[in-house]
N, C-alpha and C positions, 0 to 999 in steps of 0.2 A: 472627516468626510465619510459619509455613508456610501458604501459600495453596493450593498444588497438591501433592497427594500422588501423583497418577498422571494419565495421559491421560484417564481416566474423569472425574476432577475437572474437568479443562480442558473436556471435552465438555459436562458439565452446566452449568458457568458460561457457556459459549458459547451454549447453547440458551436459557438464561435472559436473557442480554444481547440476543440476537437478538429475542426476544419483546418485550422492553422497547423496543428500537429501532424495531420495526415499528409499535408503538402510538405512540411518540413522533414518528416521522417522517411517518406517514401520517394519524394521528388516527383510525384505524379499528381495530376488533378484529383481533387477529392471525389468527384463523380466516378472517375476511373477506379479509385480505391473501393468505393461502395459497390461498383459492378463486380470487382474481383471478389469481394466479400460474399456477395450473393451467389456467385459462381462456386465458391468454395463450399458454401452450405449445401448447394445442389449436388455437387460431384464428389465431395469427400465425406464419406459416412463417419470416419473417425473424428474429423473436425466437428461435424454436426453433433455427434454425441457429446463431445467435450464441451461444446458451446451450450448445449441443452443442460448439461450438468452445472455449468456456471450460472445459468439463469435460475435453475432450481435452488442452488445454495443461496443466491441473493434473495429469493422469495422466502426461504426458510429464515434468513436473517431478519427479514421484515416482520416475521411473526415472533421473533425472539422476545420483544418487549411484552407482547401479549402473554406468552408463556411465563415470563418472569413475574408478571402480576398475578397470574393464576397460582404459581408456586408459593407466593407470599413469603419468601425467605427473609428472616429477620436478622441474620448475621451480616457483619460488615468488616472488611479487612483494612479499611482506610487508615485507621489509627496505627495499625501495625506497620503499614508502608511508610507512614510519616515518621514513626520512630526509627525506622531503618535508615532513611536517607535524609531526614532533617529538612533544612530550609533550602535545598538545592534549587528548586524552581523559583523561590522567592529571590534568590541571589541572581539568577538569570534575568528576571524581570527588573531587578534593581540596576543591573549593568546596561541593559538595552531597553530604550524606550524612545520612540519617535513616531509621530502620526503617519508618516510615509512608510516607515518600516511595518507598522501595524497593518496598513492597507496591503502591502506586498505579501506578507506572510499569511494573512487571512485569505488572500486570493489563491495562494498555492494550497492552503489547507482545504478550502471548499471546492474550488473550481479545477485547478490543475491536477490535484490528486485523483479525482474520479476520471478526468480526461486521459490520464496516463494508461488506465486499464483498457479503455475503448481504443485509444490510439495505438497501443502496443499490438493488440490483436490484429487490427486492420492493416497496420504498417507491415507486419510480417507476412500477411496474406498478399499484400500488394507486391512484396518482394519475392513471392513464390516460396516462402519459407513456412509451409504449413506445420511442420514439426514444431517450430518455435511458437507458432500461434497456439498450438495445442498445449505446449508447455506452460504458456501464460494461463490458459484456462485451468489446467490441472493445479498449478501453483496457487492461484487465487482461491480455488475450491478448498485446497488444503488449509490455507490461511483462515478462512471462515469456519471450516469444520473443526479446527482446533480451538479457535477463539470463542465460538458461541457457548460451549459448555462452561468455559471460564466465566463468561458474562452471566450465566445463569447461577452458577454455584460458588463463584469466587468474586463477589461484588466489591469493587473498589471505586469510590466516588472521585469525580474530577477534582483536581487540586484546588481550584478557586472556591469550590463549595465546602471546603473543610477549613473553618476559621483559623485554627492554629497554624496553618501553612502561610497565612498572611499574603495571599496571592490575589491579584485582580483578574477578572474575566474580560480581557481586552477585546474579545470577539464582538462584544456589544458596541464598541466604538464604530465598527464598520457594518455591523449587521444587528441593529437594535431589536429586531423581532426574531432573533435566533431561537430563543426559548419557545416561542409560539409556533414557529414555522419549521425549524430544522431539528428540534429536539426529538420529534417523533421518529426520526431516522436513527438516532443514536442516544441510548439511555444515559442518564447521568452517572450510573455506576458501571458502565461498560468501558472500563479503562484498561484492565489487565487481561491479555497483552494489548499493546497499542496497534490496532489494525492500520492506522495511518503510517506508522513506522514500518510494519511488516510488509504491507502491500507495496509501498513506494520503494523499499529496499529490494523486494522481490523483483519488481519491474526493472530496477537498475541492474541487478545481478544477471537477470536473463538477457538484458540488452547487451551486457558486456560479452556475452557468448554468441551474440547474433551475427557478428560481422558488420553491423551497421554502426560505424564509429560515431557518426553525428548523433544518432539516437542514444547511443550508450553514454555519451558525454552529457546530453541534455537530461536524461533520466537520473544520472548520478548527481548532478547539481540539484535537480528537483527533489531528490530523496533527502539531501542534506538540508535544504530549505524547509521541507515538510517536518523533518525531525526537530529543527530549531523552532518551528512554529508551534509545536505541541507544548513546548516549555514557555515560549514567549507569550503565547495567548493564555497561559495558565490552565491548560487542560489536562495534560498527562504528567505522571510521575516519572522519575528517572528509571525506576524499576519496570514500568510499562514499556519504556523504550528498549531496555535491554532484552526483555522477554520477546518483544516484537522483532528485534534483530535476529535473535536465535531462531524464531519461527520462520523468518524470511529466508535464512540460509537453508533451513531444513526443507521448506516448501519449494524453493528454487531447485534444489538438488533432486528432490523426488519428482517435481514437475518435468524436469529435463529427462530424467531416467525413464519415466512412464511414456514420454513422447518420443523416446529414441534419439534424443539429442546428446551427442558426445561433448561433455564440458571440456574446455581447453585446460582447466586446472587438473582434471583427471588425466588427460594426455600427458601433461607436463610431469605429474607425479609418477606416471608409469615410466616415462623416459628416464627420470632420475633414478627410480628403483632399478631399472634395467642396467643403467650405467654402473650403479653401485654393485650390482650382482656380478657384472662382468669384470669389474676391477678386483673383486674378491676371488673370483674363479676365472682367471684369464684363459684357461684352456676349454672352458665350457662353450657349447654352441647353443645360442638362443634363437 
């Protein structure tokens, strides 16, 4: 079954999912969330600058393919990645294949993934958590800022496009015009690191620190599905996912640090260190 006939279909689905996520994550009417977002842009200079930075890095990313063509780099690391991990993606595709599963994971890969970024920022603003909203902006900026140079100078082709990998491109089952419509947003050799992995994991890690349990659970499940989708659909290598996860952890930590958010894992580590220190030196006063 074809889910997406064009980018207009993708846009409509995305708008619908964002509206649902705003209600689900904030417990407020979507219009109230939009009003809170507009208010934050007007009254919080720090959030305004963070949001402008996010828009700018997304614009830079849109020009990445143009710059890549101008550079005309002729080296390629795809064969090295394949030698490193073998037929891992092929094995995943061999184990799992069903038309309904294809529709579900493709929907998460294309629609839910991008909705998570918009939804996260707006939900935190609706919850009066501007620091966490800024943390999302900073973390996403870091993700793109690190990934873009790799896309330019460390080209790795998608798994399905490398014949020895013996992998199908299942996205075409639900989005037949993907290459004509969506490819302009994501180059064939923009694989390492996987931004789908890094950003979805980043959103989930930040949500786990937000105090919004419902949103934390949803984003965690979404991240797992997105990671599964990159293999199931035949797009990314295992190496891409590992690099994306490392990038997500780094970006999340830096994003929270720059936004002034105290991560609960830092607090827990401090408590444990403090206890260990007092046990070693019982007479000390901390």
